[in-house]
Phi, psi and omega in degrees: 000310178298321182295317180297325179293320181293320180295317179298319178299317181296322180294317180297316181297316181295326179292319179294318180295322181293331182277335188252330184274131179254151176290159180286142179203161177240134181219156358289158180260153178048061186273135173246125181228157177283144181301130178092356179272177181264152181235135179232121181236147181237134176249123181238122181213109180287340182284348178257115184255352183266353177070024180258109181230157166214156186244150175231147176239112184054047176070010176251130185290134179270159178296139182294339180290343180280348181241159181218131180270119181280311176214194185289348183239358183231138175224138182243131179250130179239122180239130180255153178048059183282123184237357180292132180287329180206111186227147177252121180247128184230151179249134185234155171277129185295321185285320184255351185058016180286142178284121181268331181179170181194172178206166178248129181247123178243151181242160174221163180236164178260152179300147181210177180051056180280135174226138181230149179227143172249107192219182184258150177283320181245132181301340181263000180289149175239183183084208181273155180296154180246351186239145174232115186234135175237144175229158182204172177246146181200129176276113185265347181052043175063025175287139187287321185221125174226132178261130181247143175229125182253122178255126180243127179242117176216236174297328175226168176255125177218165187213170174211153181245152181198156173253002176242179188269038173203156181206134183236132175254119182268158177055050179288135177268096185297323182284334183258310185275327185241133176259126182286349181252000182238140180295148176261133178250124183239132176229138180244125178249130176252136187218135174230184179288340185257332186206166177220138182217140180240146180283168172288150180297139179248115182252134184206149177279142180298322181289333180284342179252008179279120181257119182285157172285153179301142179288162175266123191248144173224139183234138179233133181264131174241165182303328185243358183196175173243135178254118181251126177230152183209168181225129179262161184286315183274081183291340183283346182285139180263331182240121175202168183234144179225154176231138177247123179249132179213147180201162181291136179291316181242112181226139180286338179236156179285121183247147174278127180301145177271143182232131176243134182255147173210155182246130178050042181244154179236012174198162180206152180249128179252114183255333182275056175242153182271156180289147174050048182229138177278135179232147171255131186228136176214161184224147171221155183221165177200164171277172181297128179058026181251177180282137178293145172289167173293156177293141177292166176298135184290137176253129180254132182214148177262124179286157178271173182281129173281135183290339181284130173062033176269135182229137178248122182249123184242141176214165183214157171236126185252130179276174177288156181287125177224120181053046176065019179229145176233145179259126180251118179266109183267142176213147183209165177226136173258119187229160178213115184063042180063019177246124181291138179250134178244094186237047181298334182277340185244347185239139176248141182242139177234146182238140177221137181255144171237122183259130177254097177231218175298323175229133179286128181237146181252129180272181179264162179287138176236134183268135174239133185266349180230183181274015177227138180202144180243137175228160179248141178225165178265198184281354180280172177283149182220149170242123183251125182253138179234132178235143176251124182240137175228122185055043176064016175242141182284124179253340178195155178206159180200164179217160181220147183259135175246109185291159175290158183298317184266009183284134181271110182225155181287161176214157177279166180217170176053055177283130179236139181229152175205156179240149180202117175052047173086000177241157179245130178259129182237135174219156183206170177259131183289151175288168181290328179286148178291141180231158179276314180194187181228147173247126179249122175240149183214152180209151178249351180224000179083356180246317180259120182246146168236149179212158180211155180250139182219140176269352179258174180264032175205159180204156178241122181259121182236183182054045182266159172290141184288132174055052177235144177280134184242140171257125187240135180231140178239130181230129178279145173254123185277167182291333182272008178095350178279166176246143177280188178279149183274150175232127183259138179274167175293148182298139182221147180270143177290339178182168181242137183257216181287159177298170179289191183288133180253128180233127176288113186279315185203145173230118180251098184275149171238201183283310181240014179209170178205142178254119185246134175227152183212169178233151175238123181247123180281114179268352182223146179298327184259029173292141183285151176287138183285124176277319178201157175247143174235122179262115179259131178225140186236132174287115184291341179278315184261341182079008182285132181252132177233163179214144177234128183250134176231165181287167187292343180274357182252136183242024176203162179202153177253122178269133185239172177058042177269164180265128180299150175053048182225140179275137179234146169256150187213143170209157185245133178246121176257128184244126175252184183292327186239022179166180180216158179230140182240133179283170175288156183282135177238165182229146173210160181236129179289156180281158175286322176233158182286117180294342179287342181293317179297319178297321179294319180296316179297317181296317179296320179297319179296318180296317180295319179299316179296319180296321179297316179300315180298319181295319180296316180296316180295323180295319178296320181294325183281321189264344180260141180284128176288129181246124179292145181249107181296338181297334180247019181244164176241141183239135181208173179290132178284126179268115180287134178267146186292333184270005178284138180271341180271116184265009182293162179275000180248138177256155184278137174245110187276128175249125180301151179069008175255156179283172182297325184279352179260015181289151180268135178251130178269130182283132178268098191247009185300329183286339183268351180292131179251100183296140179281151180297325179278358178029112178286124181301322181295320179296318178298319178296323179294324178294320180295325181289336180284352181276356177287157185276135175256125178272114181253159179291148176289181182294165177305140188296124174070011181241147183226119181289144179231131182287130178251317180203162181240137177217153176273100183234145171259131180295130179051069185291336185273355182256144183217149175238042183295336179295339180285337183285347180284347181281166183297330180274132178262008183244132177240120182288346178257164183295141178269115183279136181062037172232152184244002185284326185241001181275139172259123183303139175220163179269126178259123182256140170288148186249148169217155182262130176277099178201173180279355181282154176294152181293135178239146178262126180259136178283145180293148180252148180256143178241132183243147177233127181268154183284334186292342177296333178277332182295329183291334179252010178056036179289327185283350178281000000 
């Protein structure tokens, strides 16, 4: 029973609470207000009984003075001059900072800055205007669609609608709908689904918004001024204002156009214009306090030459004498205030010659239509007169002297030229005779000449063509009006550009290096000198780019640290002071192995082979005993010299590298030969041949044999040549070793050397004779 009672009480209480408590909210919701107006918001929350609230605007807490608590459940927020285009306003509980409710406030603006025009549809239309157009400004805050309605109140009320910020009413009846003596009142209303706003009334006089059509302009050039005339559409108007705008058509600097004003005028005179100059001229007009018309179409006109301060400057170039005739190339400038005038269309030029020969003769006038003209003269002196005529009246004239071929006149000397930053500096040495001034003329192609006059012995030539060769001539002007002889300087360039054409001549690749060479061909006289070359090479596999720089005097380079068996691209960049040139791209592939290695191996092998041959030959010469070959020797009777101390019948036969005691003795056997009665012719010939002299080596150097003892010895007793006796010939021209038939006994002395050295015992040496030496002479036959 008690539990059931408690449950019933709770249900009743919850039912009562559910019926009386409302959720918290802020109203009005989704509010649209005009920019600058006041905003009033109310926060109602029954769950808050202490009346403690605070407000935030776009999450920023507002000052408590802007809100007011009406009771414990209501708070009112008042905001003045609200300008936020889109703002979120929220109400919070002060104790818990919990958001109790909120709303979004958006603003809109009314149209303003209204302007209206009463104008023409076609610029060439005349009469009264047919169009009425109004424009205005309006902050739309990115709204997609706004409908505008323009209300016009004048003689009648009419309107137009638009979705953009302008509106035009066509075919306006000026006499019926609009009164020219009554102000027009214009109002623009903007309307959306959420709000509507109207502009402030715009009041305007009809004549103040009338926009005239551009006037029709005509310009006439006179010698001293320009006459500008125009025609307006509303000829019936007595008071209007016009402006004339004019400026140079071609100007090196940006100029502000000049404007001349006039009231109720239909023409104007422009005097502050330059001679022979193109001008653009236009005019616009308006009513008093009205909108200016558009500028008329610009008229371009060339002014004529003003006679005041006009100067004519004449110069000439004289060719060499050929067949008693010379060609004089005349050129001139018409200037005013040191400004050249180009008036070929308005000025005519005439030329007349005066010849100074045996009799002075005057030529006829010749007309030239441009600032260049050629005439022919003979070898005599001439005076050439030039006149400038405008409208058949002479406005300027000048003359120039052409000296005779054989006339002795001064000339300048020691002309020096130099270039710097696009200008050429010229200096010269003055002649000994006094001169008035100098004329410097220059050309880069032989056809177009420029010239200047200077009273000093130097000049600066500017405004030159870039990187062109110039021929410069200096001519003195004498005090009596004559001209001296011209002197031409050496050709000089106004500047130097990029180097000439670079061509990769050859690439010799190895395994890890490559030798690159190239050529540079100057395609222009004024090509710049190469300061340095840079060879760029790229590994086609990895894309890595490298560069090697060498000085301008070198035309080859060795690339190192390359990858074997890899393709490379290469190009050469030549850099001068004022530019650079790049060669075409070339390709090469490195070797897998260095080809120079095989050549080195072959060269080393050849050298080693030659050294081995030389060593073998030298070894044989040193270790083998030299054996004399009688086949290539001659044998003759030894002629004893009277000063020899050795009286023996044997002469010494010196063998190199043997000691004195090892010398070979040739037996003198001619006395023992027993000629046969039948006498062999060959033997007789052999005897005669033995009578020739044999040149033998002298005795051992510095040694003298001394006899110690005598013994009966046969040289080499153990050796025998008995096999030789078996042959048909019984005669041997060499000594027979170990035989007693042809030997004459002699005393053999032991030898010793007379010197301070101790006595040494020498071992006996053997001498061999080969049989083939006889075969070559057929002795054994």
